[in-house]
C-alpha positions as CSV (number, residue, x, y, z in Angstrom):
1,M,143.1,71.9,110.0
2,L,141.0,69.1,108.6
3,Y,141.9,65.3,108.7
4,P,142.1,63.3,105.6
5,A,138.8,61.6,106.4
6,E,137.2,65.0,106.9
7,W,138.5,66.3,103.6
8,Q,137.1,63.2,102.0
9,A,133.7,63.7,103.5
10,L,133.8,67.3,102.3
11,W,134.7,66.3,98.8
12,L,132.0,63.7,98.7
13,T,129.4,66.3,99.9
14,V,130.4,68.9,97.2
15,K,130.6,66.1,94.5
16,L,127.1,64.9,95.5
17,A,125.7,68.4,95.4
18,L,127.1,69.1,91.9
19,L,126.1,65.9,90.4
20,S,122.6,65.7,91.8
21,S,121.9,69.4,90.9
22,F,123.2,69.1,87.4
23,F,121.3,65.9,86.5
24,L,118.1,67.2,88.2
25,L,118.3,70.4,86.2
26,L,118.9,68.6,83.0
27,L,116.0,66.1,83.6
28,T,113.4,68.2,85.0
29,A,113.6,71.3,82.7
30,P,111.2,69.8,80.1
31,L,108.8,68.8,82.9
32,A,108.9,72.3,84.4
33,W,108.3,73.8,81.0
34,W,105.2,71.6,80.4
35,L,103.9,72.5,83.9
36,S,104.3,76.2,83.3
37,R,102.2,76.2,80.1
38,G,98.8,75.9,81.8
39,Q,96.6,74.7,84.6
40,S,94.7,71.4,84.6
41,T,93.9,68.7,87.2
42,G,96.8,66.5,85.7
43,R,99.3,69.4,86.1
44,N,98.1,70.2,89.7
45,A,98.4,66.5,90.7
46,I,102.0,66.3,89.3
47,N,102.8,69.6,91.1
48,A,101.5,68.2,94.4
49,L,103.6,65.1,93.9
50,L,106.8,67.0,93.2
51,T,106.2,69.1,96.2
52,L,105.8,66.2,98.6
53,P,109.5,66.2,99.6
54,L,109.0,69.6,101.2
55,V,106.4,68.2,103.7
56,L,107.4,64.6,104.0
57,P,109.8,63.6,106.8
58,P,113.1,62.5,105.1
59,T,112.7,59.1,106.8
60,V,109.5,58.4,104.9
61,L,111.1,59.1,101.6
62,G,114.2,57.3,102.6
63,F,112.3,54.2,103.7
64,Y,110.6,53.8,100.3
65,L,113.9,54.4,98.6
66,V,115.5,51.6,100.7
67,L,112.8,49.3,99.6
68,L,113.2,50.4,96.0
69,L,117.0,50.3,95.9
70,S,117.5,47.1,98.0
71,P,119.2,44.1,96.1
72,D,115.9,42.0,96.2
73,S,113.6,44.7,94.8
74,W,112.1,44.6,91.2
75,F,114.1,47.8,90.4
76,S,117.4,46.4,91.5
77,Q,116.6,43.2,89.4
78,L,116.0,45.4,86.3
79,L,119.2,47.1,86.9
80,R,121.1,43.9,87.3
81,L,119.8,42.8,84.0
82,A,121.5,45.9,82.6
83,G,124.7,45.0,84.3
84,I,124.2,47.6,87.2
85,E,124.6,46.7,90.8
86,A,122.0,47.6,93.3
87,L,122.2,51.3,94.3
88,A,121.7,50.9,98.1
89,F,124.8,51.9,100.2
90,R,126.5,53.2,97.1
91,F,127.4,56.8,96.0
92,E,125.1,56.5,92.9
93,G,122.3,55.7,95.3
94,L,123.0,59.0,97.1
95,V,122.8,60.8,93.8
96,L,119.3,59.4,93.1
97,A,118.1,60.1,96.6
98,S,119.3,63.6,96.5
99,M,117.7,64.3,93.2
100,L,114.3,63.1,94.5
101,Y,114.7,65.0,97.8
102,S,115.6,68.2,96.0
103,L,113.0,68.1,93.3
104,P,111.0,71.1,94.6
105,F,113.9,73.3,94.9
106,V,114.5,72.9,91.1
107,V,111.2,72.4,89.5
108,Q,109.4,75.3,91.2
109,P,112.1,78.0,90.3
110,L,112.1,76.7,86.8
111,Q,108.4,76.6,86.5
112,Q,108.0,80.2,87.7
113,G,110.8,81.4,85.4
114,F,109.3,79.6,82.4
115,A,105.8,81.0,83.3
116,Q,107.1,84.6,82.8
117,I,107.8,83.9,79.1
118,A,104.6,85.1,77.4
119,Q,102.9,82.8,75.0
120,E,102.4,85.7,72.6
121,L,106.2,86.1,72.3
122,L,106.6,82.6,71.4
123,D,103.9,82.8,68.8
124,Q,105.2,85.9,67.3
125,N,108.7,84.3,66.9
126,R,107.0,81.1,65.3
127,A,105.2,83.3,62.9
128,L,108.5,85.0,61.9
129,G,109.8,81.5,61.0
130,A,111.7,80.4,64.1
131,N,111.7,76.6,64.7
132,S,111.6,74.8,68.0
133,W,115.4,74.6,68.4
134,Q,115.8,78.3,67.7
135,L,113.0,79.2,70.2
136,M,114.8,77.2,72.8
137,T,118.4,78.3,72.2
138,Q,117.8,81.9,71.2
139,L,114.7,82.8,73.3
140,I,113.7,80.4,76.1
141,W,117.1,79.6,77.6
142,P,118.4,83.2,77.6
143,L,115.2,84.6,79.3
144,S,115.3,81.7,81.8
145,R,118.9,82.0,82.7
146,P,118.1,83.5,86.1
147,A,115.7,80.7,87.0
148,L,118.1,78.1,85.8
149,F,120.9,79.6,87.9
150,S,118.6,79.8,91.0
151,A,117.4,76.3,90.7
152,F,120.9,74.9,90.5
153,I,122.2,76.9,93.4
154,L,119.2,76.2,95.7
155,S,119.5,72.4,94.8
156,F,123.3,72.6,95.5
157,A,122.9,74.3,98.9
158,H,119.9,72.0,99.9
159,T,122.1,69.0,99.1
160,L,125.0,70.2,101.3
161,G,122.8,69.9,104.5
162,E,121.1,66.5,103.7
163,F,121.3,64.0,106.4
164,G,118.3,61.7,107.1
165,I,117.6,60.4,103.5
166,V,121.2,60.0,102.5
167,L,122.0,58.2,105.8
168,M,119.3,55.7,105.1
169,I,120.4,55.1,101.6
170,G,124.1,55.3,101.9
171,G,124.7,53.8,105.4
172,N,127.5,56.3,106.3
173,I,130.4,54.3,104.9
174,P,133.7,56.3,105.4
175,G,135.3,57.1,101.9
176,Q,132.2,55.9,100.0
177,T,129.0,57.4,101.3
178,Q,130.0,59.3,104.4
179,L,129.0,63.0,103.8
180,L,130.0,66.0,106.1
181,S,126.6,66.0,107.8
182,M,127.1,62.4,108.8
183,L,130.6,63.0,110.0
184,I,129.3,65.8,112.2
185,Y,126.7,63.5,113.6
186,D,129.5,60.9,114.4
187,Q,131.5,63.5,116.2
188,V,128.6,64.5,118.4
189,E,127.8,60.9,119.1
190,S,131.5,60.5,120.2
191,L,131.2,63.7,122.4
192,N,133.9,65.2,120.3
193,Y,132.4,68.7,120.3
194,A,135.5,70.5,119.2
195,R,135.6,68.6,115.9
196,A,131.8,68.9,115.4
197,H,132.0,72.6,116.1
198,L,134.7,73.0,113.5
199,L,132.9,70.9,110.8
200,S,129.5,72.6,111.6
201,G,131.1,76.0,111.3
202,L,132.7,75.1,108.0
203,L,129.4,73.8,106.6
204,L,127.6,76.9,107.9
205,L,130.1,79.3,106.4
206,F,130.0,77.6,103.0
207,S,126.3,77.3,102.8
208,F,125.9,81.0,103.7
209,S,128.5,82.0,101.1
210,V,126.7,80.1,98.4
211,L,123.3,81.7,99.3
212,F,124.9,85.1,99.6
213,W,126.4,84.8,96.2
214,L,123.1,83.6,94.7
215,Y,121.3,86.7,96.1
216,Q,124.1,89.0,94.9
217,Q,123.7,87.4,91.4
218,Q,120.0,87.8,91.4
219,R,120.3,91.5,92.4
220,G,122.8,92.2,89.7
221,Q,120.5,90.6,87.1
222,Q,117.5,92.6,88.3
223,Q,119.6,95.8,88.0
224,R,120.7,95.0,84.5
225,G,117.1,94.2,83.6
226,H,115.9,97.6,84.7
227,K,118.5,99.5,82.7
């Protein structure tokens, strides 16, 4: 049985995964489409930049985010002019950090999915009178649905296990920024292995279920596509 603080940490973890995955998908889809339409030095440089979170230690990205989101930074001063408080040690800061850290898990599946849409197919539909909105809603999005689905689920599952970067940005404040991964760390530090085992098992089971469901959905879509 979970204690109230543990339920709260679980809810904050799921909430963070949902929000960061949704906004990341929404904001990066146009960029992924542009990247999928060709190869150039500029596109390769942006691809390399977007892939950095896969190879950088979370502490490196977290360190620069702490500098960026600190109350005295130029970014926080701009936010203050807009009536927004500094994002460090707030849930909103966790959302931003999670979005940056999960960039490759969203952009790469989207880019691969968009790349499978042949340019000839787009040109043919334009020749038949389809405008940009019709191409997007009636052709691009339906064909890209598996990639959109995979990108969202991968980002969601990745966010569930985040620790280093969200700890540096959020500060592990109970009820505000303390996620399930942080709570597990606290239990281990307190030598409370029974609770750590329970919480770790819960996170392991939930993450496995999400990924298993993803692969089941992908398999079903592939089977429907072959019919």
